[in-house]
Structure formats: structure tokens, C-alpha cells
Residue frames as a rotation matrix with the C-alpha (Angstrom) as fourth column:
MET 1
0.188 -0.935 -0.300 137.28
0.894 0.290 -0.341 145.97
0.406 -0.204 0.891 72.31
PHE 2
0.916 -0.010 -0.400 138.39
0.226 -0.812 0.539 148.50
-0.330 -0.584 -0.741 74.99
SER 3
0.631 -0.656 0.413 140.93
0.422 -0.156 -0.893 150.49
0.651 0.738 0.179 73.05
TRP 4
-0.137 -0.818 -0.559 144.28
0.990 -0.093 -0.106 151.76
0.035 -0.568 0.823 74.25
PHE 5
-0.654 -0.049 0.755 143.23
0.240 -0.960 0.146 155.32
0.717 0.276 0.640 73.40
ARG 6
0.383 0.855 0.349 140.22
-0.159 -0.311 0.937 155.14
0.910 -0.414 0.017 75.72
THR 7
0.536 -0.342 -0.772 142.52
0.792 0.520 0.319 153.68
0.292 -0.783 0.549 78.32
GLY 8
-0.513 -0.858 -0.018 144.82
0.826 -0.487 -0.282 156.60
0.233 -0.160 0.959 78.15
VAL 9
-0.379 0.506 0.775 141.97
-0.092 -0.854 0.512 159.23
0.921 0.123 0.370 78.07
ILE 10
0.678 0.723 -0.132 140.24
0.051 0.133 0.990 157.81
0.734 -0.678 0.053 81.03
PHE 11
0.305 -0.599 -0.740 143.42
0.929 0.358 0.093 157.26
0.209 -0.716 0.666 82.97
LEU 12
-0.687 -0.520 0.507 144.42
0.485 -0.848 -0.214 161.01
0.542 0.099 0.835 82.39
ILE 13
-0.059 0.819 0.571 141.09
-0.291 -0.561 0.775 162.20
0.955 -0.120 0.272 83.59
VAL 14
0.784 0.272 -0.558 141.24
0.374 0.512 0.774 159.94
0.496 -0.815 0.299 86.74
LEU 15
-0.134 -0.961 -0.241 144.82
0.945 -0.051 -0.323 161.07
0.298 -0.271 0.915 87.34
PHE 16
-0.682 -0.098 0.725 143.75
0.094 -0.995 -0.045 164.67
0.726 0.038 0.687 87.25
LEU 17
0.261 0.856 0.446 140.64
-0.369 -0.338 0.866 164.31
0.892 -0.391 0.227 89.42
THR 18
0.665 -0.015 -0.747 142.20
0.618 0.572 0.539 162.16
0.420 -0.820 0.390 92.21
ARG 19
-0.532 -0.846 0.044 144.70
0.643 -0.437 -0.629 164.91
0.551 -0.306 0.776 92.83
PHE 20
-0.536 0.414 0.735 141.67
-0.415 -0.888 0.197 167.00
0.735 -0.200 0.648 94.17
VAL 21
0.419 0.681 -0.601 140.32
0.230 0.561 0.795 164.35
0.878 -0.471 0.078 96.54
PRO 22
0.412 -0.247 0.877 140.72
-0.828 -0.503 0.247 165.47
0.380 -0.828 -0.411 100.22
PHE 23
0.277 -0.455 0.846 143.27
-0.741 0.459 0.490 163.32
-0.611 -0.763 -0.210 102.12
SER 24
0.930 0.065 -0.362 144.07
-0.319 0.632 -0.706 161.37
0.183 0.772 0.609 98.97
ALA 25
0.083 -0.997 0.001 147.72
-0.786 -0.067 -0.614 161.41
0.612 0.050 -0.789 99.97
PHE 26
-0.315 -0.139 0.939 146.83
-0.847 0.488 -0.212 159.24
-0.429 -0.861 -0.271 102.97
PHE 27
0.615 0.668 0.419 144.83
-0.371 0.714 -0.594 156.75
-0.696 0.210 0.687 100.89
ARG 28
0.649 -0.363 -0.668 147.52
-0.697 0.069 -0.714 156.49
0.305 0.929 -0.208 98.24
ASN 29
-0.364 -0.812 0.457 149.67
-0.930 0.346 -0.125 154.42
-0.057 -0.470 -0.881 100.71
VAL 30
0.539 0.559 0.630 147.45
-0.453 0.823 -0.343 151.51
-0.710 -0.101 0.697 99.91
ASN 31
0.887 -0.339 -0.313 149.41
-0.201 0.328 -0.923 151.02
0.416 0.882 0.222 96.61
THR 32
0.003 -0.957 0.291 152.55
-0.825 -0.167 -0.540 151.29
0.565 -0.239 -0.790 98.67
LEU 33
-0.027 0.096 0.995 151.37
-0.798 0.597 -0.079 148.68
-0.602 -0.796 0.061 101.22
VAL 34
0.847 0.490 0.207 150.48
-0.288 0.749 -0.597 146.32
-0.448 0.446 0.775 98.36
HIS 35
0.630 -0.728 -0.272 153.77
-0.483 -0.092 -0.870 146.85
0.608 0.680 -0.410 96.68
GLU 36
-0.280 -0.820 0.499 155.80
-0.911 0.063 -0.408 146.11
0.303 -0.569 -0.764 99.74
LEU 37
0.112 0.394 0.912 153.67
-0.671 0.708 -0.223 143.17
-0.733 -0.587 0.344 100.65
SER 38
0.974 0.152 -0.168 154.15
-0.226 0.587 -0.777 141.66
-0.020 0.795 0.606 97.23
HIS 39
0.159 -0.980 -0.121 157.85
-0.664 -0.015 -0.748 141.82
0.731 0.199 -0.653 97.79
ALA 40
-0.316 -0.208 0.926 157.33
-0.931 0.255 -0.260 140.11
-0.182 -0.944 -0.275 101.14
ALA 41
0.643 0.668 0.376 155.05
-0.506 0.738 -0.445 137.35
-0.575 0.096 0.812 99.73
ALA 42
0.747 -0.456 -0.483 157.63
-0.396 0.279 -0.875 136.69
0.534 0.845 0.028 97.02
ALA 43
-0.205 -0.936 0.286 160.38
-0.806 -0.005 -0.592 136.34
0.555 -0.352 -0.753 99.50
LEU 44
-0.201 0.304 0.931 158.40
-0.841 0.434 -0.323 133.98
-0.502 -0.848 0.168 101.68
LEU 45
0.884 0.446 -0.142 157.41
-0.436 0.673 -0.598 131.81
-0.171 0.590 0.789 98.80
LEU 46
0.491 -0.762 -0.422 161.08
-0.360 0.264 -0.895 131.40
0.793 0.591 -0.145 98.09
GLN 47
0.671 -0.132 -0.730 161.65
0.634 0.612 0.472 130.39
0.385 -0.780 0.494 101.71
GLY 48
-0.407 -0.723 0.558 163.38
0.285 -0.681 -0.675 133.71
0.868 -0.116 0.484 102.45
LYS 49
-0.190 0.277 -0.942 162.78
0.961 -0.141 -0.236 135.90
-0.198 -0.950 -0.239 105.59
VAL 50
0.198 0.339 0.920 161.03
0.366 -0.896 0.251 139.26
0.909 0.287 -0.302 105.69
MET 51
-0.578 -0.607 -0.546 162.85
0.740 -0.108 -0.664 141.22
0.344 -0.787 0.512 108.33
GLU 52
-0.293 0.523 -0.800 160.62
0.529 -0.608 -0.592 144.50
-0.796 -0.597 -0.099 108.29
ILE 53
-0.056 0.299 0.953 158.62
0.887 -0.422 0.185 146.78
0.458 0.856 -0.242 106.06
HIS 54
-0.639 -0.127 -0.759 158.73
0.429 -0.877 -0.215 150.59
-0.638 -0.463 0.615 106.42
LEU 55
0.083 0.661 0.746 155.96
0.961 -0.251 0.116 152.78
0.264 0.707 -0.656 105.01
TYR 56
-0.716 -0.526 -0.459 156.42
0.618 -0.783 -0.067 156.53
-0.325 -0.332 0.886 104.72
ALA 57
0.034 0.817 -0.575 154.14
0.270 -0.562 -0.782 159.62
-0.962 -0.129 -0.240 104.35
ASP 58
-0.181 -0.169 -0.969 155.54
-0.776 -0.580 0.247 160.40
-0.604 0.797 -0.026 100.83
GLN 59
0.794 0.605 -0.050 154.04
-0.523 0.639 -0.564 156.98
-0.309 0.474 0.824 99.58
SER 60
-0.025 -0.764 -0.645 157.56
-0.678 0.487 -0.550 155.42
0.734 0.424 -0.530 99.48
GLY 61
0.836 0.291 0.465 158.22
-0.531 0.640 0.555 152.19
-0.137 -0.711 0.690 101.34
VAL 62
-0.252 -0.944 -0.214 161.08
-0.897 0.310 -0.315 149.62
0.363 0.112 -0.925 102.02
THR 63
0.905 0.424 0.024 161.01
-0.404 0.843 0.354 145.88
0.130 -0.330 0.935 102.47
LEU 64
-0.113 -0.967 0.226 163.98
-0.993 0.105 -0.044 144.30
0.018 -0.230 -0.973 104.12
THR 65
0.904 0.426 -0.028 164.42
-0.426 0.904 -0.038 140.61
0.009 0.046 0.999 103.21
ARG 66
-0.255 -0.925 0.281 166.93
-0.759 0.372 0.535 137.84
-0.599 -0.077 -0.797 103.50
PHE 67
0.867 0.472 -0.159 167.29
-0.475 0.687 -0.550 135.04
-0.150 0.553 0.819 100.98
SER 68
0.406 -0.787 0.465 169.86
0.077 0.537 0.840 132.23
-0.911 -0.305 0.279 100.33
GLU 69
-0.101 -0.538 0.837 170.49
0.895 0.319 0.313 132.54
-0.435 0.780 0.449 96.51
GLY 70
-0.717 -0.313 -0.623 171.18
0.168 -0.945 0.280 135.59
-0.677 0.096 0.730 94.54
TRP 71
-0.921 0.345 0.181 168.86
0.199 0.015 0.980 134.80
0.336 0.938 -0.083 91.81
MET 72
-0.302 0.889 -0.345 165.98
0.952 0.299 -0.064 135.09
0.046 -0.348 -0.936 94.14
LEU 73
-0.541 0.076 -0.837 166.17
0.205 -0.954 -0.219 138.87
-0.815 -0.290 0.501 94.03
ILE 74
-0.988 0.154 -0.018 164.71
-0.057 -0.255 0.965 138.63
0.144 0.955 0.261 90.54
PRO 75
-0.346 0.929 -0.128 161.29
0.617 0.329 0.715 137.35
0.707 0.168 -0.687 91.44
ILE 76
-0.051 0.273 -0.961 161.30
0.951 -0.282 -0.131 139.32
-0.306 -0.920 -0.245 94.66
GLY 77
-0.719 -0.256 -0.647 162.29
0.119 -0.961 0.248 142.52
-0.685 0.101 0.721 92.87
LEU 78
-0.896 0.439 0.068 159.67
0.061 -0.030 0.998 141.86
0.440 0.898 0.000 90.04
ALA 79
-0.405 0.804 -0.435 156.84
0.879 0.473 0.056 141.18
0.251 -0.360 -0.899 92.58
GLY 80
-0.574 0.177 -0.799 156.40
0.491 -0.706 -0.510 144.75
-0.655 -0.685 0.319 93.87
TYR 81
-0.659 0.326 -0.677 155.19
-0.606 -0.764 0.221 146.61
-0.445 0.556 0.702 90.78
ALA 82
-0.802 0.371 -0.467 153.58
-0.124 0.663 0.739 143.49
0.584 0.650 -0.486 89.27
GLY 83
-0.648 0.493 -0.580 151.67
0.760 0.471 -0.448 142.90
0.052 -0.731 -0.680 92.54
ALA 84
-0.569 0.434 -0.699 150.46
0.121 -0.796 -0.593 146.35
-0.814 -0.421 0.400 92.83
SER 85
-0.730 0.317 -0.606 149.28
-0.684 -0.343 0.644 146.45
-0.003 0.884 0.467 89.17
LEU 86
-0.667 0.500 -0.553 147.47
0.168 0.824 0.542 143.12
0.726 0.269 -0.633 89.46
PHE 87
-0.690 0.432 -0.581 145.89
0.664 0.057 -0.746 144.19
-0.289 -0.900 -0.326 92.75
ALA 88
-0.678 0.423 -0.601 144.33
-0.356 -0.905 -0.235 147.21
-0.643 0.055 0.764 91.12
ALA 89
-0.638 0.409 -0.653 142.92
-0.559 0.336 0.757 145.05
0.529 0.848 0.014 88.30
LEU 90
-0.742 0.318 -0.590 141.61
0.525 0.822 -0.218 142.72
0.416 -0.472 -0.777 91.00
LEU 91
-0.673 0.550 -0.495 139.68
0.267 -0.443 -0.856 145.50
-0.690 -0.708 0.151 92.83
PHE 92
-0.575 0.498 -0.649 138.00
-0.774 -0.588 0.235 146.63
-0.265 0.638 0.723 89.64
ASP 93
-0.689 0.242 -0.684 137.01
-0.228 0.823 0.520 142.96
0.688 0.514 -0.512 88.84
LEU 94
-0.731 0.422 -0.536 135.42
0.681 0.406 -0.609 142.63
-0.039 -0.811 -0.584 92.33
TYR 95
-0.636 0.543 -0.549 133.62
-0.246 -0.816 -0.523 145.87
-0.732 -0.197 0.652 91.80
ARG 96
-0.662 0.374 -0.650 132.22
-0.706 -0.021 0.708 144.55
0.252 0.927 0.278 88.52
ARG 97
-0.491 0.454 -0.743 130.88
0.242 0.891 0.385 141.53
0.837 0.009 -0.547 90.41
GLU 98
0.238 0.570 0.787 129.62
-0.489 -0.629 0.604 143.80
0.839 -0.528 0.129 93.16
ARG 99
0.527 -0.289 -0.799 131.86
0.701 0.680 0.216 142.19
0.481 -0.674 0.561 95.81
LEU 100
0.310 -0.394 0.865 132.65
-0.244 -0.913 -0.328 145.41
0.919 -0.109 -0.379 97.51
ARG 101
0.775 0.051 0.630 132.63
-0.632 0.072 0.771 144.07
-0.006 -0.996 0.088 101.01
THR 102
0.845 -0.499 0.193 134.95
0.495 0.866 0.072 141.18
-0.203 0.034 0.978 99.93
GLY 103
0.323 -0.745 0.583 137.43
0.533 -0.366 -0.763 143.70
0.782 0.557 0.278 98.43
LEU 104
0.380 -0.115 0.918 137.37
-0.579 -0.804 0.139 145.93
0.722 -0.584 -0.372 101.49
SER 105
0.940 0.017 0.340 137.77
-0.285 0.587 0.758 142.96
-0.186 -0.810 0.557 103.78
PHE 106
0.706 -0.692 0.147 140.67
0.659 0.568 -0.492 141.72
0.257 0.445 0.858 101.72
ILE 107
0.167 -0.551 0.818 142.35
0.042 -0.825 -0.564 145.26
0.985 0.128 -0.114 102.10
VAL 108
0.644 0.151 0.750 141.75
-0.702 -0.274 0.657 145.26
0.305 -0.950 -0.071 105.86
ILE 109
0.975 -0.193 0.111 143.31
0.102 0.830 0.548 141.87
-0.198 -0.523 0.829 106.27
MET 110
0.443 -0.848 0.292 146.43
0.625 0.058 -0.778 142.93
0.643 0.527 0.556 104.42
ALA 111
0.151 -0.344 0.927 146.84
-0.313 -0.906 -0.285 145.88
0.938 -0.247 -0.244 106.45
VAL 112
0.762 0.112 0.638 146.30
-0.647 0.183 0.740 144.13
-0.034 -0.977 0.212 109.81
LEU 113
0.854 -0.516 0.072 148.72
0.506 0.854 0.122 141.35
-0.124 -0.068 0.990 108.80
ALA 114
0.188 -0.781 0.596 151.40
0.393 -0.496 -0.774 143.96
0.900 0.379 0.214 107.69
LEU 115
0.425 0.045 0.904 150.84
-0.641 -0.690 0.335 145.73
0.639 -0.722 -0.265 111.10
VAL 116
0.882 0.048 0.468 151.26
-0.429 0.490 0.759 142.61
-0.193 -0.870 0.453 113.19
LEU 117
0.811 -0.523 0.262 154.03
0.516 0.851 0.100 140.83
-0.275 0.054 0.960 111.17
PHE 118
0.142 -0.770 0.623 156.14
0.983 0.038 -0.177 143.31
0.113 0.637 0.762 109.34
VAL 119
0.410 0.068 0.910 155.66
0.312 -0.947 -0.069 146.95
0.857 0.313 -0.410 109.64
ARG 120
0.188 -0.491 -0.851 158.09
0.970 0.229 0.082 148.46
0.155 -0.841 0.519 112.20
ASN 121
-0.837 -0.533 0.122 158.49
0.474 -0.819 -0.322 152.18
0.272 -0.212 0.939 111.76
GLY 122
-0.726 0.542 -0.423 156.23
0.226 -0.393 -0.892 154.73
-0.649 -0.743 0.163 113.53
TYR 123
-0.445 0.634 -0.632 154.38
-0.801 -0.597 -0.035 156.17
-0.400 0.491 0.774 110.59
GLY 124
-0.606 0.189 -0.773 153.76
-0.522 0.638 0.566 152.83
0.600 0.746 -0.288 109.02
ILE 125
-0.851 0.315 -0.420 152.32
0.509 0.693 -0.511 151.43
0.130 -0.649 -0.750 112.24
ALA 126
-0.670 0.565 -0.481 150.12
-0.059 -0.686 -0.725 154.42
-0.740 -0.458 0.493 112.71
TRP 127
-0.529 0.347 -0.775 148.99
-0.842 -0.328 0.428 154.38
-0.105 0.879 0.465 109.12
CYS 128
-0.744 0.195 -0.639 148.15
-0.111 0.907 0.406 150.65
0.659 0.373 -0.653 109.10
ALA 129
-0.807 0.397 -0.437 146.23
0.565 0.307 -0.766 150.87
-0.170 -0.865 -0.472 112.29
GLY 130
-0.540 0.547 -0.640 144.33
-0.301 -0.835 -0.460 153.95
-0.786 -0.055 0.615 111.36
PHE 131
-0.563 0.195 -0.803 143.51
-0.822 -0.026 0.569 152.68
0.090 0.980 0.175 107.77
SER 132
-0.892 0.173 -0.417 142.47
0.170 0.984 0.046 149.34
0.419 -0.030 -0.908 108.99
VAL 133
-0.659 0.608 -0.443 139.88
0.480 -0.114 -0.870 150.80
-0.579 -0.786 -0.217 111.47
VAL 134
-0.391 0.500 -0.772 138.44
-0.620 -0.764 -0.180 153.27
-0.680 0.408 0.609 108.86
THR 135
-0.654 0.097 -0.751 138.28
-0.660 0.413 0.628 150.62
0.371 0.906 -0.206 106.16
ALA 136
-0.885 0.277 -0.374 136.59
0.397 0.869 -0.295 147.98
0.244 -0.410 -0.879 108.47
LEU 137
-0.603 0.684 -0.411 133.96
0.109 -0.440 -0.891 150.52
-0.790 -0.582 0.191 109.64
ILE 138
-0.311 0.349 -0.884 133.10
-0.858 -0.503 0.103 151.34
-0.409 0.791 0.456 106.10
ALA 139
-0.799 -0.051 -0.599 133.02
-0.408 0.778 0.478 147.76
0.442 0.626 -0.643 105.01
PHE 140
-0.735 0.433 -0.522 130.64
0.575 0.806 -0.141 146.63
0.359 -0.404 -0.841 107.74
LEU 141
-0.381 0.608 -0.697 128.78
0.775 -0.202 -0.599 149.51
-0.504 -0.768 -0.394 109.05
ALA 142
-0.781 0.092 -0.618 128.52
-0.346 -0.887 0.305 152.26
-0.520 0.452 0.725 106.25
PRO 143
0.357 0.934 0.036 125.53
-0.220 0.121 -0.968 152.66
-0.908 0.337 0.249 104.12
ARG 144
0.423 -0.197 0.884 125.87
0.696 0.695 -0.178 151.16
-0.580 0.691 0.431 100.62
TRP 145
0.930 -0.046 0.365 126.41
0.237 -0.682 -0.692 154.49
0.281 0.730 -0.623 98.79
LEU 146
0.647 -0.740 0.183 129.38
-0.725 -0.521 0.450 155.42
-0.238 -0.424 -0.874 101.21
GLN 147
0.339 -0.519 0.785 130.83
-0.028 0.828 0.560 151.85
-0.940 -0.211 0.266 100.82
LYS 148
0.600 -0.073 0.796 130.72
0.781 0.269 -0.564 152.02
-0.173 0.960 0.219 97.05
GLY 149
0.923 -0.273 0.269 132.24
-0.129 -0.882 -0.454 155.59
0.362 0.385 -0.849 96.94
TYR 150
0.496 -0.778 0.385 135.09
-0.691 -0.086 0.718 154.60
-0.525 -0.622 -0.581 99.36
TYR 151
0.348 -0.420 0.838 135.78
0.357 0.886 0.295 151.37
-0.867 0.196 0.459 97.42
LEU 152
0.745 -0.002 0.668 136.04
0.659 -0.154 -0.736 153.31
0.105 0.988 -0.113 94.11
LEU 153
0.848 -0.502 0.171 138.27
-0.511 -0.859 0.013 155.81
0.140 -0.099 -0.985 95.70
ILE 154
0.336 -0.712 0.617 140.61
-0.419 0.474 0.775 153.16
-0.844 -0.518 -0.139 96.88
ALA 155
0.391 -0.083 0.917 140.46
0.594 0.783 -0.182 151.30
-0.703 0.616 0.355 93.57
PHE 156
0.915 -0.014 0.404 141.16
0.330 -0.552 -0.766 154.36
0.234 0.834 -0.500 91.45
LEU 157
0.735 -0.638 0.228 143.97
-0.672 -0.641 0.370 155.44
-0.090 -0.426 -0.900 93.56
CYS 158
0.236 -0.584 0.776 145.61
-0.124 0.774 0.621 152.10
-0.964 -0.243 0.111 93.50
LEU 159
0.625 0.127 0.771 145.10
0.726 0.268 -0.633 152.06
-0.287 0.955 0.075 89.75
VAL 160
0.902 -0.324 0.286 146.68
-0.143 -0.849 -0.509 155.67
0.408 0.418 -0.812 89.24
GLU 161
0.538 -0.776 0.329 149.54
-0.750 -0.262 0.607 155.06
-0.385 -0.573 -0.723 91.71
SER 162
0.398 -0.410 0.821 150.55
0.267 0.907 0.324 151.65
-0.878 0.090 0.471 90.19
VAL 163
0.669 -0.113 0.734 150.87
0.738 -0.017 -0.675 153.30
0.088 0.993 0.072 86.84
VAL 164
0.870 -0.340 0.356 152.51
-0.335 -0.939 -0.076 156.61
0.361 -0.053 -0.931 88.03
SER 165
0.560 -0.712 0.424 154.95
-0.523 0.094 0.847 154.91
-0.643 -0.696 -0.320 90.21
ALA 166
0.393 -0.441 0.807 156.02
0.613 0.780 0.128 152.51
-0.686 0.444 0.577 87.47
PHE 167
0.687 -0.136 0.714 156.52
0.583 -0.484 -0.653 155.42
0.435 0.864 -0.253 85.05
VAL 168
0.828 -0.477 0.295 158.60
-0.554 -0.780 0.292 157.25
0.090 -0.405 -0.910 87.61
ILE 169
0.370 -0.717 0.591 160.89
-0.026 0.628 0.778 154.29
-0.929 -0.303 0.213 87.93
LEU 170
0.508 -0.116 0.853 161.08
0.832 0.321 -0.452 154.24
-0.221 0.940 0.260 84.17
TYR 171
0.894 -0.192 0.405 162.06
-0.014 -0.915 -0.404 157.86
0.448 0.355 -0.821 84.01
LEU 172
0.630 -0.671 0.392 164.70
-0.629 -0.145 0.764 157.37
-0.455 -0.727 -0.513 86.81
SER 173
0.550 -0.423 0.720 166.06
0.346 0.900 0.265 154.32
-0.760 0.103 0.642 84.96
PHE 174
0.597 -0.310 0.740 167.00
0.746 -0.125 -0.655 156.54
0.295 0.942 0.157 82.17
THR 175
0.632 -0.227 0.741 168.09
-0.112 -0.973 -0.202 159.62
0.767 0.044 -0.640 84.05
SER 176
-0.044 -0.549 0.834 169.45
-0.984 -0.120 -0.131 158.27
0.172 -0.827 -0.535 87.31
PRO 177
0.183 0.263 -0.947 169.73
-0.383 0.907 0.178 154.46
0.906 0.330 0.267 86.94
ALA 178
-0.686 -0.539 -0.488 171.28
0.203 0.503 -0.840 153.93
0.698 -0.676 -0.236 90.31
GLN 179
-0.863 0.470 0.186 168.32
-0.405 -0.422 -0.811 155.69
-0.303 -0.775 0.554 91.97
ALA 180
-0.351 0.789 -0.504 165.65
-0.778 0.054 0.625 153.57
0.521 0.612 0.595 90.12
GLY 181
0.144 0.578 0.803 164.63
-0.945 0.321 -0.061 151.43
-0.293 -0.750 0.593 93.03
ASP 182
0.417 0.044 0.908 163.71
-0.140 0.990 0.016 147.94
-0.898 -0.133 0.419 92.13
ALA 183
0.987 -0.151 0.052 164.98
0.069 0.115 -0.991 148.44
0.144 0.982 0.124 88.47
ALA 184
0.302 -0.942 0.148 168.36
-0.852 -0.336 -0.401 149.31
0.427 -0.005 -0.904 89.84
SER 185
0.047 -0.273 0.961 168.46
-0.735 0.642 0.218 146.34
-0.676 -0.717 -0.170 92.08
LEU 186
0.797 0.390 0.461 167.33
0.059 0.709 -0.703 144.05
-0.601 0.588 0.542 89.20
SER 187
0.873 -0.460 -0.161 170.00
-0.346 -0.353 -0.869 145.68
0.343 0.815 -0.467 86.93
GLN 188
0.032 -0.939 0.342 172.82
-0.991 -0.073 -0.109 144.84
0.127 -0.335 -0.933 89.38
THR 189
0.178 0.183 0.967 171.56
-0.384 0.918 -0.103 141.13
-0.906 -0.352 0.234 89.72
THR 190
0.593 0.375 0.713 171.01
0.349 0.678 -0.647 140.51
-0.726 0.632 0.271 86.09
MET 191
-0.526 -0.844 -0.106 173.44
0.427 -0.370 0.825 142.95
-0.735 0.389 0.555 84.25
LEU 192
-0.193 0.515 0.835 170.54
0.932 -0.170 0.321 144.19
0.307 0.840 -0.447 82.23
PRO 193
-0.850 -0.235 0.471 170.14
0.134 -0.962 -0.238 147.91
0.509 -0.140 0.849 82.10
ALA 194
-0.748 0.600 -0.284 167.74
0.286 -0.095 -0.954 149.44
-0.599 -0.795 -0.100 84.67
ALA 195
-0.587 0.476 -0.655 165.86
-0.746 -0.632 0.209 150.89
-0.314 0.611 0.726 81.67
VAL 196
-0.745 0.231 -0.626 164.93
-0.260 0.764 0.591 147.51
0.615 0.603 -0.509 80.54
TRP 197
-0.663 0.418 -0.621 163.29
0.722 0.576 -0.384 146.66
0.197 -0.703 -0.684 83.84
GLY 198
-0.709 0.435 -0.555 161.73
0.024 -0.771 -0.636 150.06
-0.705 -0.465 0.536 84.11
LEU 199
-0.597 0.485 -0.639 160.07
-0.794 -0.242 0.558 149.66
0.116 0.841 0.529 80.67
MET 200
-0.730 0.289 -0.619 158.80
0.206 0.957 0.204 146.22
0.652 0.021 -0.758 81.83
PHE 201
-0.709 0.413 -0.572 157.21
0.594 -0.088 -0.800 147.75
-0.381 -0.907 -0.183 84.80
ALA 202
-0.631 0.481 -0.609 155.54
-0.526 -0.842 -0.120 150.57
-0.570 0.245 0.784 82.82
ILE 203
-0.625 0.401 -0.670 154.24
-0.588 0.323 0.742 148.22
0.514 0.857 0.033 80.05
PHE 204
-0.646 0.469 -0.603 152.73
0.565 0.824 0.035 145.80
0.513 -0.318 -0.797 82.62
SER 205
-0.716 0.415 -0.561 151.16
0.373 -0.452 -0.811 148.51
-0.590 -0.790 0.169 84.71
VAL 206
-0.570 0.537 -0.622 149.49
-0.762 -0.629 0.155 150.01
-0.308 0.563 0.767 81.61
TRP 207
-0.693 0.316 -0.648 148.27
-0.206 0.774 0.599 146.58
0.691 0.549 -0.471 80.50
CYS 208
-0.681 0.373 -0.629 146.74
0.723 0.479 -0.498 145.98
0.115 -0.794 -0.596 83.95
ALA 209
-0.720 0.389 -0.574 145.21
-0.077 -0.867 -0.492 149.39
-0.690 -0.310 0.654 83.91
ARG 210
-0.597 0.480 -0.643 143.49
-0.739 -0.015 0.674 148.64
0.314 0.877 0.363 80.57
ILE 211
-0.604 0.467 -0.646 142.10
0.357 0.883 0.304 145.41
0.713 -0.047 -0.700 82.03
ALA 212
-0.786 0.292 -0.545 140.93
0.491 -0.239 -0.837 147.29
-0.375 -0.926 0.044 85.17
LEU 213
-0.670 0.475 -0.571 139.08
-0.501 -0.857 -0.125 149.96
-0.549 0.202 0.811 83.24
SER 214
-0.663 0.418 -0.620 137.62
-0.496 0.374 0.783 147.42
0.560 0.828 -0.041 80.85
ARG 215
-0.692 0.430 -0.579 136.25
0.653 0.714 -0.251 145.53
0.306 -0.552 -0.776 83.82
LEU 216
-0.706 0.410 -0.577 134.65
0.252 -0.617 -0.746 148.73
-0.662 -0.672 0.333 85.26
LEU 217
-0.559 0.466 -0.685 133.08
-0.731 -0.667 0.143 149.93
-0.390 0.581 0.714 82.05
GLY 218
-0.756 0.239 -0.610 132.14
-0.246 0.759 0.603 146.48
0.607 0.606 -0.515 80.82
GLY 219
-0.760 0.448 -0.471 130.30
0.649 0.552 -0.523 145.76
0.026 -0.703 -0.711 84.02
ARG 220
-0.595 0.527 -0.606 128.44
-0.068 -0.785 -0.616 149.05
-0.801 -0.325 0.503 83.84
ARG 221
-0.648 0.336 -0.684 127.30
-0.757 -0.184 0.627 148.44
0.085 0.924 0.373 80.27
ARG 222
-0.749 0.393 -0.534 126.04
0.245 0.913 0.328 144.93
0.616 0.115 -0.779 81.19
ARG 223
-0.695 0.507 -0.511 124.05
0.539 -0.103 -0.836 146.48
-0.476 -0.856 -0.202 84.19
GLU 224
-0.533 0.525 -0.663 122.37
-0.506 -0.827 -0.247 148.99
-0.678 0.204 0.706 81.89
VAL 225
-0.682 0.282 -0.675 121.48
-0.532 0.443 0.722 146.30
0.503 0.851 -0.152 79.40
GLN 226
-0.741 0.384 -0.551 119.91
0.548 0.820 -0.165 144.19
0.389 -0.424 -0.818 82.09
ALA 227
-0.650 0.536 -0.539 118.06
0.192 -0.570 -0.799 147.17
-0.736 -0.622 0.267 83.48
GLY 228
-0.578 0.352 -0.736 116.72
-0.765 -0.547 0.340 147.87
-0.283 0.760 0.586 79.99
LEU 229
-0.663 0.290 -0.690 115.43
-0.263 0.773 0.578 144.39
0.701 0.565 -0.436 79.58
GLU 230
-0.864 0.356 -0.357 113.50
0.465 0.289 -0.837 144.43
-0.195 -0.889 -0.415 82.91
């Protein structure tokens, strides 16, 4: 069983190390992209409209949507943090199965679709275009070692940012509820305190992080056992 203690220790180590990766701020926007696209996907599934998405250099983002019923804000609001956390877990599951090119291709497709359909601010357009080109080149032209390193960089940054951003919202939901982003919007719609939603986001992000890390380390142990049997 992959313990919660190990999850916490490994996460703190990764959190510390990723702060020293050159240009990591640029790549952290992958989490923002997934977050905003999750809002957009939920709106479209509910037959709403996505007006535009803005991505910013400080890893924040905004998705402007239209929908017909007030209750629809609940699944749309929940989708952002939930989608980002699930995506991080998916990346590690694909890594465990050695589907690196599949994962990178999926990321490229998301960035290109966002660029063509939704992203409308200058920085967001430039980021999506540049990131798509870099990721596509690494996915299809780079040697295996570089592809693997790049994939793990993206996966770990998505994991770290999905948890950190959820805990930032949790903190804001207690200290400045009106400024707590999705938690504040959900609070206005449901009358539940923003702190309740912030806590839900934080718990779900940690749960997904535990799954992601168990996939990573579990897959490594299996490969070591297989190598020992050969």
C-alpha cells in the first residue's frame, strides 16, 4: 500500500526540486491550460457556450462561459481543479505504461485546440503556439532520453501545480472568501461556505497525487522485478 506519509514526503521533495528547474514557470501553465479547458469542456457538455479563455504569465487563467441554468455553474466550477488533478494522475498512468508519445501528443492536441477555438489574449496565444511546437518536436523527433525527461518534467509540474493551486484556494477560502476563485463562485451559487469547496478541492488533489505517485513508483518496481527475472 502506498502510504499517505510517503505521498507527502515525495510531494514535498518534488515541490522543492521543481522550483529550481530552468524555465519551469513557462511549463507550469500546462496545469492552467488543463484547468481552463476542463471548465470549457464542462460548459460544452451542458450545452453552454465558451466565449474565450485567457492564460497569463503568472499561471492564472480565466474561462468565460455562458449557460442557461444557474445550477450549471456547479459542475462547471468543479471541473477546473478536478480536471487538472485527474490529468496529472493520467500522465503518470501513461508513463507507467510507457506511453510517452501518447501523453505528449494528447497535450499538443489540447494546446492546439485551445489556441484555435478559445484562447484570445496575447500571452495565451503566444504560449499555446510556442508550447505546442516545442512539445510536438520532442514527442516525434527527440531521442528517447530527452522525451522521457521532458515528459516527467511536465507530469511533475502538473502534479505539483494541481495540488498547490488547490491549497492556495483553500487558504483564500478562509482568509479572503470573496477572492477564492472557483470556491467563491460555487459558494455564491450554493450558499455553502467557500471553505467547504476549497477543502473539497484540496482533498481531491491530494488523493489524485497519491494515485499518480503510486503509479510512478509501482511501475518502476514492476520493471525492476521483470529485469531481475530475465
